[in-house]
All heavy atoms as atom14 arrays in JSON, in Angstrom:
{
  "sequence": "MDDLVEQLNQQLAIQTQEIADLKKQMQFLYQRVESSDLSEGIAPFDPLTNKPPHY",
  "atom14_mask": [
    [1, 1, 1, 1, 1, 1, 1, 1, 0, 0, 0, 0, 0, 0],
    [1, 1, 1, 1, 1, 1, 1, 1, 0, 0, 0, 0, 0, 0],
    [1, 1, 1, 1, 1, 1, 1, 1, 0, 0, 0, 0, 0, 0],
    [1, 1, 1, 1, 1, 1, 1, 1, 0, 0, 0, 0, 0, 0],
    [1, 1, 1, 1, 1, 1, 1, 0, 0, 0, 0, 0, 0, 0],
    [1, 1, 1, 1, 1, 1, 1, 1, 1, 0, 0, 0, 0, 0],
    [1, 1, 1, 1, 1, 1, 1, 1, 1, 0, 0, 0, 0, 0],
    [1, 1, 1, 1, 1, 1, 1, 1, 0, 0, 0, 0, 0, 0],
    [1, 1, 1, 1, 1, 1, 1, 1, 0, 0, 0, 0, 0, 0],
    [1, 1, 1, 1, 1, 1, 1, 1, 1, 0, 0, 0, 0, 0],
    [1, 1, 1, 1, 1, 1, 1, 1, 1, 0, 0, 0, 0, 0],
    [1, 1, 1, 1, 1, 1, 1, 1, 0, 0, 0, 0, 0, 0],
    [1, 1, 1, 1, 1, 0, 0, 0, 0, 0, 0, 0, 0, 0],
    [1, 1, 1, 1, 1, 1, 1, 1, 0, 0, 0, 0, 0, 0],
    [1, 1, 1, 1, 1, 1, 1, 1, 1, 0, 0, 0, 0, 0],
    [1, 1, 1, 1, 1, 1, 1, 0, 0, 0, 0, 0, 0, 0],
    [1, 1, 1, 1, 1, 1, 1, 1, 1, 0, 0, 0, 0, 0],
    [1, 1, 1, 1, 1, 1, 1, 1, 1, 0, 0, 0, 0, 0],
    [1, 1, 1, 1, 1, 1, 1, 1, 0, 0, 0, 0, 0, 0],
    [1, 1, 1, 1, 1, 0, 0, 0, 0, 0, 0, 0, 0, 0],
    [1, 1, 1, 1, 1, 1, 1, 1, 0, 0, 0, 0, 0, 0],
    [1, 1, 1, 1, 1, 1, 1, 1, 0, 0, 0, 0, 0, 0],
    [1, 1, 1, 1, 1, 1, 1, 1, 1, 0, 0, 0, 0, 0],
    [1, 1, 1, 1, 1, 1, 1, 1, 1, 0, 0, 0, 0, 0],
    [1, 1, 1, 1, 1, 1, 1, 1, 1, 0, 0, 0, 0, 0],
    [1, 1, 1, 1, 1, 1, 1, 1, 0, 0, 0, 0, 0, 0],
    [1, 1, 1, 1, 1, 1, 1, 1, 1, 0, 0, 0, 0, 0],
    [1, 1, 1, 1, 1, 1, 1, 1, 1, 1, 1, 0, 0, 0],
    [1, 1, 1, 1, 1, 1, 1, 1, 0, 0, 0, 0, 0, 0],
    [1, 1, 1, 1, 1, 1, 1, 1, 1, 1, 1, 1, 0, 0],
    [1, 1, 1, 1, 1, 1, 1, 1, 1, 0, 0, 0, 0, 0],
    [1, 1, 1, 1, 1, 1, 1, 1, 1, 1, 1, 0, 0, 0],
    [1, 1, 1, 1, 1, 1, 1, 0, 0, 0, 0, 0, 0, 0],
    [1, 1, 1, 1, 1, 1, 1, 1, 1, 0, 0, 0, 0, 0],
    [1, 1, 1, 1, 1, 1, 0, 0, 0, 0, 0, 0, 0, 0],
    [1, 1, 1, 1, 1, 1, 0, 0, 0, 0, 0, 0, 0, 0],
    [1, 1, 1, 1, 1, 1, 1, 1, 0, 0, 0, 0, 0, 0],
    [1, 1, 1, 1, 1, 1, 1, 1, 0, 0, 0, 0, 0, 0],
    [1, 1, 1, 1, 1, 1, 0, 0, 0, 0, 0, 0, 0, 0],
    [1, 1, 1, 1, 1, 1, 1, 1, 1, 0, 0, 0, 0, 0],
    [1, 1, 1, 1, 0, 0, 0, 0, 0, 0, 0, 0, 0, 0],
    [1, 1, 1, 1, 1, 1, 1, 1, 0, 0, 0, 0, 0, 0],
    [1, 1, 1, 1, 1, 0, 0, 0, 0, 0, 0, 0, 0, 0],
    [1, 1, 1, 1, 1, 1, 1, 0, 0, 0, 0, 0, 0, 0],
    [1, 1, 1, 1, 1, 1, 1, 1, 1, 1, 1, 0, 0, 0],
    [1, 1, 1, 1, 1, 1, 1, 1, 0, 0, 0, 0, 0, 0],
    [1, 1, 1, 1, 1, 1, 1, 0, 0, 0, 0, 0, 0, 0],
    [1, 1, 1, 1, 1, 1, 1, 1, 0, 0, 0, 0, 0, 0],
    [1, 1, 1, 1, 1, 1, 1, 0, 0, 0, 0, 0, 0, 0],
    [1, 1, 1, 1, 1, 1, 1, 1, 0, 0, 0, 0, 0, 0],
    [1, 1, 1, 1, 1, 1, 1, 1, 1, 0, 0, 0, 0, 0],
    [1, 1, 1, 1, 1, 1, 1, 0, 0, 0, 0, 0, 0, 0],
    [1, 1, 1, 1, 1, 1, 1, 0, 0, 0, 0, 0, 0, 0],
    [1, 1, 1, 1, 1, 1, 1, 1, 1, 1, 0, 0, 0, 0],
    [1, 1, 1, 1, 1, 1, 1, 1, 1, 1, 1, 1, 0, 0]
  ],
  "atom14_positions": [
    [[90.39, 92.35, 116.41], [90.69, 92.81, 115.07], [90.26, 94.27, 114.87], [90.97, 95.05, 114.25], [89.98, 91.9, 114.06], [90.29, 92.2, 112.63], [91.99, 91.75, 112.25], [91.98, 91.81, 110.51], [0.0, 0.0, 0.0], [0.0, 0.0, 0.0], [0.0, 0.0, 0.0], [0.0, 0.0, 0.0], [0.0, 0.0, 0.0], [0.0, 0.0, 0.0]],
    [[89.1, 94.63, 115.42], [88.63, 96.01, 115.29], [89.59, 96.98, 115.97], [89.8, 98.09, 115.49], [87.22, 96.15, 115.9], [86.16, 95.48, 115.03], [86.46, 95.2, 113.85], [85.06, 95.24, 115.53], [0.0, 0.0, 0.0], [0.0, 0.0, 0.0], [0.0, 0.0, 0.0], [0.0, 0.0, 0.0], [0.0, 0.0, 0.0], [0.0, 0.0, 0.0]],
    [[90.15, 96.55, 117.12], [91.1, 97.43, 117.82], [92.34, 97.67, 116.97], [92.85, 98.8, 116.91], [91.52, 96.81, 119.16], [90.4, 96.85, 120.2], [89.44, 97.63, 120.0], [90.5, 96.11, 121.19], [0.0, 0.0, 0.0], [0.0, 0.0, 0.0], [0.0, 0.0, 0.0], [0.0, 0.0, 0.0], [0.0, 0.0, 0.0], [0.0, 0.0, 0.0]],
    [[92.81, 96.63, 116.31], [93.99, 96.77, 115.46], [93.71, 97.73, 114.31], [94.53, 98.61, 114.0], [94.41, 95.41, 114.91], [95.61, 95.42, 113.96], [96.85, 95.98, 114.65], [95.89, 94.02, 113.43], [0.0, 0.0, 0.0], [0.0, 0.0, 0.0], [0.0, 0.0, 0.0], [0.0, 0.0, 0.0], [0.0, 0.0, 0.0], [0.0, 0.0, 0.0]],
    [[92.55, 97.6, 113.69], [92.18, 98.49, 112.59], [92.08, 99.92, 113.08], [92.56, 100.85, 112.42], [90.85, 98.03, 111.95], [90.34, 99.06, 110.94], [91.03, 96.67, 111.27], [0.0, 0.0, 0.0], [0.0, 0.0, 0.0], [0.0, 0.0, 0.0], [0.0, 0.0, 0.0], [0.0, 0.0, 0.0], [0.0, 0.0, 0.0], [0.0, 0.0, 0.0]],
    [[91.51, 100.1, 114.25], [91.39, 101.46, 114.82], [92.77, 102.05, 115.11], [93.02, 103.22, 114.84], [90.53, 101.42, 116.08], [90.32, 102.77, 116.73], [89.63, 103.77, 115.81], [88.83, 103.35, 114.96], [89.92, 104.98, 115.94], [0.0, 0.0, 0.0], [0.0, 0.0, 0.0], [0.0, 0.0, 0.0], [0.0, 0.0, 0.0], [0.0, 0.0, 0.0]],
    [[93.67, 101.23, 115.66], [95.02, 101.71, 115.94], [95.73, 102.1, 114.65], [96.43, 103.13, 114.59], [95.83, 100.64, 116.68], [95.42, 100.43, 118.13], [96.19, 99.28, 118.78], [96.98, 98.6, 118.14], [95.94, 99.08, 120.07], [0.0, 0.0, 0.0], [0.0, 0.0, 0.0], [0.0, 0.0, 0.0], [0.0, 0.0, 0.0], [0.0, 0.0, 0.0]],
    [[95.58, 101.28, 113.62], [96.2, 101.59, 112.33], [95.61, 102.86, 111.73], [96.35, 103.68, 111.17], [96.04, 100.41, 111.37], [96.85, 99.15, 111.71], [96.47, 98.02, 110.75], [98.35, 99.43, 111.63], [0.0, 0.0, 0.0], [0.0, 0.0, 0.0], [0.0, 0.0, 0.0], [0.0, 0.0, 0.0], [0.0, 0.0, 0.0], [0.0, 0.0, 0.0]],
    [[94.32, 103.05, 111.85], [93.69, 104.26, 111.34], [94.2, 105.5, 112.07], [94.45, 106.53, 111.47], [92.17, 104.17, 111.46], [91.55, 103.31, 110.38], [92.14, 103.13, 109.31], [90.36, 102.77, 110.65], [0.0, 0.0, 0.0], [0.0, 0.0, 0.0], [0.0, 0.0, 0.0], [0.0, 0.0, 0.0], [0.0, 0.0, 0.0], [0.0, 0.0, 0.0]],
    [[94.36, 105.38, 113.39], [94.89, 106.51, 114.17], [96.33, 106.82, 113.76], [96.7, 107.98, 113.6], [94.82, 106.2, 115.67], [93.42, 106.21, 116.23], [93.38, 105.81, 117.7], [94.39, 105.41, 118.27], [92.21, 105.92, 118.31], [0.0, 0.0, 0.0], [0.0, 0.0, 0.0], [0.0, 0.0, 0.0], [0.0, 0.0, 0.0], [0.0, 0.0, 0.0]],
    [[97.13, 105.77, 113.59], [98.52, 105.97, 113.2], [98.6, 106.6, 111.81], [99.42, 107.48, 111.56], [99.27, 104.62, 113.22], [100.77, 104.77, 113.07], [101.4, 105.55, 114.22], [101.03, 105.41, 115.37], [102.37, 106.37, 113.88], [0.0, 0.0, 0.0], [0.0, 0.0, 0.0], [0.0, 0.0, 0.0], [0.0, 0.0, 0.0], [0.0, 0.0, 0.0]],
    [[97.74, 106.16, 110.91], [97.7, 106.72, 109.57], [97.33, 108.21, 109.6], [97.92, 109.02, 108.89], [96.7, 105.95, 108.71], [96.63, 106.31, 107.23], [97.98, 106.11, 106.56], [95.57, 105.48, 106.54], [0.0, 0.0, 0.0], [0.0, 0.0, 0.0], [0.0, 0.0, 0.0], [0.0, 0.0, 0.0], [0.0, 0.0, 0.0], [0.0, 0.0, 0.0]],
    [[96.37, 108.56, 110.44], [95.97, 109.96, 110.57], [97.12, 110.8, 111.11], [97.38, 111.91, 110.62], [94.75, 110.07, 111.47], [0.0, 0.0, 0.0], [0.0, 0.0, 0.0], [0.0, 0.0, 0.0], [0.0, 0.0, 0.0], [0.0, 0.0, 0.0], [0.0, 0.0, 0.0], [0.0, 0.0, 0.0], [0.0, 0.0, 0.0], [0.0, 0.0, 0.0]],
    [[97.84, 110.28, 112.09], [98.98, 111.0, 112.66], [100.06, 111.19, 111.59], [100.61, 112.28, 111.42], [99.55, 110.24, 113.88], [98.55, 110.29, 115.04], [100.9, 110.81, 114.3], [98.89, 109.35, 116.19], [0.0, 0.0, 0.0], [0.0, 0.0, 0.0], [0.0, 0.0, 0.0], [0.0, 0.0, 0.0], [0.0, 0.0, 0.0], [0.0, 0.0, 0.0]],
    [[100.37, 110.13, 110.86], [101.43, 110.21, 109.85], [101.02, 111.14, 108.71], [101.87, 111.86, 108.17], [101.75, 108.81, 109.31], [102.47, 107.96, 110.33], [102.75, 106.55, 109.84], [102.21, 106.12, 108.83], [103.6, 105.85, 110.55], [0.0, 0.0, 0.0], [0.0, 0.0, 0.0], [0.0, 0.0, 0.0], [0.0, 0.0, 0.0], [0.0, 0.0, 0.0]],
    [[99.75, 111.13, 108.35], [99.27, 112.03, 107.3], [99.47, 113.48, 107.72], [99.92, 114.31, 106.93], [97.79, 111.76, 106.99], [97.65, 110.39, 106.56], [97.26, 112.67, 105.9], [0.0, 0.0, 0.0], [0.0, 0.0, 0.0], [0.0, 0.0, 0.0], [0.0, 0.0, 0.0], [0.0, 0.0, 0.0], [0.0, 0.0, 0.0], [0.0, 0.0, 0.0]],
    [[99.18, 113.79, 108.98], [99.38, 115.15, 109.48], [100.86, 115.5, 109.53], [101.26, 116.62, 109.19], [98.75, 115.3, 110.88], [98.84, 116.72, 111.42], [98.14, 117.73, 110.53], [97.0, 117.52, 110.12], [98.82, 118.82, 110.21], [0.0, 0.0, 0.0], [0.0, 0.0, 0.0], [0.0, 0.0, 0.0], [0.0, 0.0, 0.0], [0.0, 0.0, 0.0]],
    [[101.7, 114.55, 109.95], [103.13, 114.79, 110.0], [103.68, 115.06, 108.6], [104.52, 115.95, 108.42], [103.85, 113.6, 110.63], [103.62, 113.48, 112.12], [104.2, 112.21, 112.73], [104.52, 111.27, 111.96], [104.36, 112.17, 113.95], [0.0, 0.0, 0.0], [0.0, 0.0, 0.0], [0.0, 0.0, 0.0], [0.0, 0.0, 0.0], [0.0, 0.0, 0.0]],
    [[103.21, 114.31, 107.61], [103.66, 114.52, 106.23], [103.22, 115.9, 105.74], [104.0, 116.62, 105.1], [103.12, 113.41, 105.3], [103.83, 112.09, 105.63], [103.31, 113.78, 103.84], [103.24, 110.89, 104.94], [0.0, 0.0, 0.0], [0.0, 0.0, 0.0], [0.0, 0.0, 0.0], [0.0, 0.0, 0.0], [0.0, 0.0, 0.0], [0.0, 0.0, 0.0]],
    [[102.02, 116.3, 106.06], [101.53, 117.63, 105.66], [102.39, 118.72, 106.31], [102.75, 119.71, 105.65], [100.06, 117.8, 106.06], [0.0, 0.0, 0.0], [0.0, 0.0, 0.0], [0.0, 0.0, 0.0], [0.0, 0.0, 0.0], [0.0, 0.0, 0.0], [0.0, 0.0, 0.0], [0.0, 0.0, 0.0], [0.0, 0.0, 0.0], [0.0, 0.0, 0.0]],
    [[102.75, 118.54, 107.58], [103.61, 119.51, 108.26], [104.99, 119.58, 107.61], [105.55, 120.66, 107.41], [103.75, 119.15, 109.74], [102.45, 119.35, 110.52], [101.54, 120.03, 110.01], [102.37, 118.81, 111.64], [0.0, 0.0, 0.0], [0.0, 0.0, 0.0], [0.0, 0.0, 0.0], [0.0, 0.0, 0.0], [0.0, 0.0, 0.0], [0.0, 0.0, 0.0]],
    [[105.54, 118.42, 107.26], [106.85, 118.38, 106.61], [106.8, 119.06, 105.24], [107.74, 119.77, 104.86], [107.35, 116.95, 106.48], [107.78, 116.28, 107.79], [108.05, 114.8, 107.56], [109.02, 116.95, 108.35], [0.0, 0.0, 0.0], [0.0, 0.0, 0.0], [0.0, 0.0, 0.0], [0.0, 0.0, 0.0], [0.0, 0.0, 0.0], [0.0, 0.0, 0.0]],
    [[105.71, 118.86, 104.52], [105.56, 119.52, 103.21], [105.57, 121.03, 103.38], [106.2, 121.74, 102.59], [104.26, 119.08, 102.54], [104.32, 117.75, 101.85], [102.98, 117.48, 101.17], [103.05, 116.33, 100.22], [101.76, 116.06, 99.57], [0.0, 0.0, 0.0], [0.0, 0.0, 0.0], [0.0, 0.0, 0.0], [0.0, 0.0, 0.0], [0.0, 0.0, 0.0]],
    [[104.86, 121.53, 104.4], [104.83, 122.97, 104.63], [106.22, 123.49, 104.97], [106.64, 124.55, 104.5], [103.87, 123.3, 105.79], [102.41, 123.14, 105.43], [101.53, 123.42, 106.63], [100.1, 123.06, 106.36], [99.26, 123.2, 107.56], [0.0, 0.0, 0.0], [0.0, 0.0, 0.0], [0.0, 0.0, 0.0], [0.0, 0.0, 0.0], [0.0, 0.0, 0.0]],
    [[106.95, 122.73, 105.79], [108.32, 123.15, 106.14], [109.21, 123.17, 104.91], [110.02, 124.09, 104.74], [108.89, 122.21, 107.2], [108.21, 122.34, 108.55], [108.7, 121.3, 109.55], [109.74, 120.69, 109.36], [107.96, 121.11, 110.63], [0.0, 0.0, 0.0], [0.0, 0.0, 0.0], [0.0, 0.0, 0.0], [0.0, 0.0, 0.0], [0.0, 0.0, 0.0]],
    [[109.09, 122.16, 104.05], [109.91, 122.12, 102.85], [109.57, 123.28, 101.92], [110.46, 123.9, 101.34], [109.71, 120.79, 102.11], [110.31, 119.59, 102.82], [112.09, 119.7, 103.04], [112.63, 119.58, 101.34], [0.0, 0.0, 0.0], [0.0, 0.0, 0.0], [0.0, 0.0, 0.0], [0.0, 0.0, 0.0], [0.0, 0.0, 0.0], [0.0, 0.0, 0.0]],
    [[108.29, 123.6, 101.78], [107.89, 124.72, 100.93], [108.48, 126.02, 101.47], [108.97, 126.86, 100.71], [106.36, 124.82, 100.86], [105.74, 123.73, 100.02], [104.22, 123.72, 100.1], [103.63, 124.36, 100.96], [103.59, 122.96, 99.21], [0.0, 0.0, 0.0], [0.0, 0.0, 0.0], [0.0, 0.0, 0.0], [0.0, 0.0, 0.0], [0.0, 0.0, 0.0]],
    [[108.46, 126.17, 102.8], [109.02, 127.36, 103.43], [110.52, 127.45, 103.15], [111.04, 128.51, 102.8], [108.75, 127.32, 104.94], [109.37, 128.48, 105.68], [108.86, 129.75, 105.55], [110.46, 128.27, 106.51], [109.44, 130.82, 106.24], [111.04, 129.32, 107.19], [110.53, 130.6, 107.06], [0.0, 0.0, 0.0], [0.0, 0.0, 0.0], [0.0, 0.0, 0.0]],
    [[111.22, 126.33, 103.27], [112.66, 126.31, 103.02], [112.96, 126.63, 101.56], [113.89, 127.39, 101.25], [113.26, 124.96, 103.4], [113.35, 124.67, 104.89], [113.82, 123.24, 105.11], [114.29, 125.64, 105.57], [0.0, 0.0, 0.0], [0.0, 0.0, 0.0], [0.0, 0.0, 0.0], [0.0, 0.0, 0.0], [0.0, 0.0, 0.0], [0.0, 0.0, 0.0]],
    [[112.19, 126.05, 100.63], [112.39, 126.34, 99.22], [112.18, 127.82, 98.93], [112.93, 128.43, 98.17], [111.46, 125.49, 98.35], [111.94, 124.09, 98.12], [111.13, 123.0, 98.4], [113.22, 123.83, 97.61], [111.56, 121.7, 98.19], [113.66, 122.54, 97.4], [112.83, 121.48, 97.68], [113.26, 120.2, 97.47], [0.0, 0.0, 0.0], [0.0, 0.0, 0.0]],
    [[111.16, 128.41, 99.55], [110.91, 129.83, 99.34], [112.09, 130.66, 99.85], [112.5, 131.63, 99.21], [109.63, 130.26, 100.06], [108.37, 129.75, 99.38], [107.12, 130.0, 100.2], [107.2, 130.53, 101.31], [105.98, 129.61, 99.67], [0.0, 0.0, 0.0], [0.0, 0.0, 0.0], [0.0, 0.0, 0.0], [0.0, 0.0, 0.0], [0.0, 0.0, 0.0]],
    [[112.65, 130.28, 100.99], [113.79, 131.02, 101.53], [115.0, 130.89, 100.62], [115.72, 131.85, 100.4], [114.14, 130.51, 102.93], [113.15, 130.97, 103.99], [113.6, 130.64, 105.38], [114.9, 131.24, 105.69], [115.53, 131.04, 106.83], [115.0, 130.29, 107.76], [116.71, 131.6, 107.04], [0.0, 0.0, 0.0], [0.0, 0.0, 0.0], [0.0, 0.0, 0.0]],
    [[115.23, 129.69, 100.1], [116.38, 129.48, 99.2], [116.18, 130.28, 97.91], [117.11, 130.94, 97.44], [116.56, 127.99, 98.89], [117.53, 127.79, 97.74], [117.04, 127.25, 100.13], [0.0, 0.0, 0.0], [0.0, 0.0, 0.0], [0.0, 0.0, 0.0], [0.0, 0.0, 0.0], [0.0, 0.0, 0.0], [0.0, 0.0, 0.0], [0.0, 0.0, 0.0]],
    [[114.97, 130.22, 97.35], [114.72, 130.93, 96.1], [114.81, 132.44, 96.27], [115.23, 133.15, 95.36], [113.34, 130.55, 95.55], [113.29, 129.14, 95.01], [111.88, 128.7, 94.61], [110.94, 129.48, 94.81], [111.74, 127.59, 94.1], [0.0, 0.0, 0.0], [0.0, 0.0, 0.0], [0.0, 0.0, 0.0], [0.0, 0.0, 0.0], [0.0, 0.0, 0.0]],
    [[114.43, 132.95, 97.44], [114.44, 134.4, 97.64], [115.81, 134.91, 98.09], [116.05, 136.11, 98.06], [113.38, 134.79, 98.67], [113.72, 134.27, 99.94], [0.0, 0.0, 0.0], [0.0, 0.0, 0.0], [0.0, 0.0, 0.0], [0.0, 0.0, 0.0], [0.0, 0.0, 0.0], [0.0, 0.0, 0.0], [0.0, 0.0, 0.0], [0.0, 0.0, 0.0]],
    [[116.7, 134.01, 98.49], [118.01, 134.46, 98.93], [118.94, 134.66, 97.74], [118.75, 134.06, 96.68], [118.62, 133.44, 99.91], [118.94, 132.25, 99.23], [0.0, 0.0, 0.0], [0.0, 0.0, 0.0], [0.0, 0.0, 0.0], [0.0, 0.0, 0.0], [0.0, 0.0, 0.0], [0.0, 0.0, 0.0], [0.0, 0.0, 0.0], [0.0, 0.0, 0.0]],
    [[119.91, 135.5, 97.94], [120.91, 135.75, 96.9], [121.98, 134.67, 97.03], [122.77, 134.68, 97.96], [121.5, 137.14, 97.09], [122.5, 137.5, 95.99], [122.68, 136.68, 95.06], [123.09, 138.58, 96.07], [0.0, 0.0, 0.0], [0.0, 0.0, 0.0], [0.0, 0.0, 0.0], [0.0, 0.0, 0.0], [0.0, 0.0, 0.0], [0.0, 0.0, 0.0]],
    [[121.99, 133.76, 96.07], [122.89, 132.61, 96.18], [124.35, 133.0, 96.0], [125.24, 132.26, 96.4], [122.5, 131.55, 95.15], [121.11, 130.94, 95.34], [120.83, 129.92, 94.25], [121.0, 130.29, 96.7], [0.0, 0.0, 0.0], [0.0, 0.0, 0.0], [0.0, 0.0, 0.0], [0.0, 0.0, 0.0], [0.0, 0.0, 0.0], [0.0, 0.0, 0.0]],
    [[124.61, 134.15, 95.41], [126.0, 134.56, 95.2], [126.57, 135.24, 96.44], [127.77, 135.52, 96.49], [126.09, 135.51, 94.0], [125.4, 136.71, 94.28], [0.0, 0.0, 0.0], [0.0, 0.0, 0.0], [0.0, 0.0, 0.0], [0.0, 0.0, 0.0], [0.0, 0.0, 0.0], [0.0, 0.0, 0.0], [0.0, 0.0, 0.0], [0.0, 0.0, 0.0]],
    [[125.74, 135.51, 97.41], [126.19, 136.2, 98.61], [127.22, 135.37, 99.38], [126.97, 134.23, 99.74], [124.98, 136.49, 99.52], [125.3, 137.26, 100.78], [124.05, 137.5, 101.6], [123.02, 137.84, 101.02], [124.13, 137.33, 102.82], [0.0, 0.0, 0.0], [0.0, 0.0, 0.0], [0.0, 0.0, 0.0], [0.0, 0.0, 0.0], [0.0, 0.0, 0.0]],
    [[128.38, 135.96, 99.59], [129.41, 135.28, 100.38], [130.23, 134.28, 99.59], [131.1, 133.65, 100.14], [0.0, 0.0, 0.0], [0.0, 0.0, 0.0], [0.0, 0.0, 0.0], [0.0, 0.0, 0.0], [0.0, 0.0, 0.0], [0.0, 0.0, 0.0], [0.0, 0.0, 0.0], [0.0, 0.0, 0.0], [0.0, 0.0, 0.0], [0.0, 0.0, 0.0]],
    [[129.96, 134.12, 98.31], [130.7, 133.16, 97.49], [131.52, 133.94, 96.46], [130.96, 134.68, 95.65], [129.77, 132.17, 96.78], [128.95, 131.4, 97.81], [130.56, 131.23, 95.88], [127.89, 130.51, 97.22], [0.0, 0.0, 0.0], [0.0, 0.0, 0.0], [0.0, 0.0, 0.0], [0.0, 0.0, 0.0], [0.0, 0.0, 0.0], [0.0, 0.0, 0.0]],
    [[132.83, 133.78, 96.52], [133.69, 134.47, 95.57], [133.55, 133.83, 94.2], [133.3, 132.63, 94.1], [135.13, 134.41, 96.04], [0.0, 0.0, 0.0], [0.0, 0.0, 0.0], [0.0, 0.0, 0.0], [0.0, 0.0, 0.0], [0.0, 0.0, 0.0], [0.0, 0.0, 0.0], [0.0, 0.0, 0.0], [0.0, 0.0, 0.0], [0.0, 0.0, 0.0]],
    [[133.7, 134.62, 93.14], [133.65, 134.02, 91.79], [134.8, 133.05, 91.59], [135.87, 133.21, 92.17], [133.76, 135.23, 90.86], [134.32, 136.32, 91.69], [133.94, 136.05, 93.1], [0.0, 0.0, 0.0], [0.0, 0.0, 0.0], [0.0, 0.0, 0.0], [0.0, 0.0, 0.0], [0.0, 0.0, 0.0], [0.0, 0.0, 0.0], [0.0, 0.0, 0.0]],
    [[134.57, 132.06, 90.78], [135.58, 131.04, 90.52], [136.72, 131.65, 89.71], [136.5, 132.27, 88.67], [134.97, 129.86, 89.78], [135.98, 128.79, 89.44], [136.49, 127.97, 90.42], [136.44, 128.64, 88.14], [137.43, 127.0, 90.12], [137.38, 127.67, 87.82], [137.88, 126.85, 88.83], [0.0, 0.0, 0.0], [0.0, 0.0, 0.0], [0.0, 0.0, 0.0]],
    [[137.94, 131.45, 90.17], [139.13, 131.94, 89.46], [140.06, 130.75, 89.25], [140.65, 130.25, 90.2], [139.8, 133.02, 90.28], [141.04, 133.59, 89.58], [141.34, 133.16, 88.45], [141.69, 134.47, 90.17], [0.0, 0.0, 0.0], [0.0, 0.0, 0.0], [0.0, 0.0, 0.0], [0.0, 0.0, 0.0], [0.0, 0.0, 0.0], [0.0, 0.0, 0.0]],
    [[140.17, 130.28, 88.01], [141.0, 129.07, 87.76], [142.47, 129.28, 88.09], [143.2, 128.31, 88.29], [140.79, 128.79, 86.27], [140.28, 130.06, 85.69], [139.56, 130.79, 86.78], [0.0, 0.0, 0.0], [0.0, 0.0, 0.0], [0.0, 0.0, 0.0], [0.0, 0.0, 0.0], [0.0, 0.0, 0.0], [0.0, 0.0, 0.0], [0.0, 0.0, 0.0]],
    [[142.94, 130.51, 88.16], [144.35, 130.74, 88.48], [144.64, 130.54, 89.97], [145.73, 130.1, 90.34], [144.77, 132.16, 88.06], [144.71, 132.43, 86.56], [145.08, 133.89, 86.27], [145.65, 131.5, 85.8], [0.0, 0.0, 0.0], [0.0, 0.0, 0.0], [0.0, 0.0, 0.0], [0.0, 0.0, 0.0], [0.0, 0.0, 0.0], [0.0, 0.0, 0.0]],
    [[143.67, 130.86, 90.81], [143.9, 130.73, 92.25], [143.18, 129.53, 92.86], [143.54, 129.09, 93.95], [143.43, 132.0, 92.99], [142.05, 132.2, 92.73], [144.22, 133.21, 92.55], [0.0, 0.0, 0.0], [0.0, 0.0, 0.0], [0.0, 0.0, 0.0], [0.0, 0.0, 0.0], [0.0, 0.0, 0.0], [0.0, 0.0, 0.0], [0.0, 0.0, 0.0]],
    [[142.18, 128.99, 92.19], [141.41, 127.87, 92.71], [141.96, 126.56, 92.13], [141.38, 125.96, 91.24], [139.93, 128.02, 92.36], [139.3, 129.2, 93.05], [139.74, 130.32, 92.87], [138.28, 128.96, 93.84], [0.0, 0.0, 0.0], [0.0, 0.0, 0.0], [0.0, 0.0, 0.0], [0.0, 0.0, 0.0], [0.0, 0.0, 0.0], [0.0, 0.0, 0.0]],
    [[143.09, 126.15, 92.67], [143.71, 124.9, 92.22], [143.67, 123.88, 93.35], [143.76, 124.26, 94.52], [145.16, 125.15, 91.81], [145.3, 126.05, 90.6], [146.74, 126.24, 90.21], [146.84, 127.13, 88.98], [148.24, 127.37, 88.61], [0.0, 0.0, 0.0], [0.0, 0.0, 0.0], [0.0, 0.0, 0.0], [0.0, 0.0, 0.0], [0.0, 0.0, 0.0]],
    [[143.55, 122.62, 93.03], [143.56, 121.59, 94.08], [144.92, 121.55, 94.76], [145.95, 121.87, 94.12], [143.25, 120.3, 93.35], [143.57, 120.56, 91.92], [143.39, 122.03, 91.7], [0.0, 0.0, 0.0], [0.0, 0.0, 0.0], [0.0, 0.0, 0.0], [0.0, 0.0, 0.0], [0.0, 0.0, 0.0], [0.0, 0.0, 0.0], [0.0, 0.0, 0.0]],
    [[144.98, 121.17, 96.02], [146.27, 121.1, 96.72], [147.13, 119.98, 96.16], [146.63, 118.96, 95.68], [145.87, 120.81, 98.17], [144.52, 120.21, 98.09], [143.86, 120.81, 96.87], [0.0, 0.0, 0.0], [0.0, 0.0, 0.0], [0.0, 0.0, 0.0], [0.0, 0.0, 0.0], [0.0, 0.0, 0.0], [0.0, 0.0, 0.0], [0.0, 0.0, 0.0]],
    [[148.43, 120.18, 96.21], [149.38, 119.16, 95.76], [149.96, 118.47, 96.98], [150.42, 119.12, 97.9], [150.52, 119.8, 94.94], [150.03, 120.42, 93.67], [149.74, 119.68, 92.56], [149.75, 121.69, 93.33], [149.32, 120.47, 91.59], [149.3, 121.72, 92.04], [0.0, 0.0, 0.0], [0.0, 0.0, 0.0], [0.0, 0.0, 0.0], [0.0, 0.0, 0.0]],
    [[149.96, 117.15, 96.97], [150.5, 116.39, 98.11], [151.78, 115.71, 97.71], [151.98, 115.27, 96.63], [149.48, 115.34, 98.59], [148.24, 115.98, 99.16], [147.05, 116.04, 98.43], [148.26, 116.52, 100.44], [145.92, 116.61, 98.96], [147.13, 117.12, 100.98], [145.97, 117.14, 100.25], [144.85, 117.71, 100.78], [0.0, 0.0, 0.0], [0.0, 0.0, 0.0]]
  ]
}
């Protein structure tokens, strides 16, 4: 039983570190998105030319 508890504790420690790493990566990605110019490369919407295709 003690071995099982120790294994679970080790797994929990590993997962806690992995979650912390993922949080850091997500924060980095959010910072990149927030600092980027979202309008870059995207044409303004024009209802005259932006029509759905007709089949």
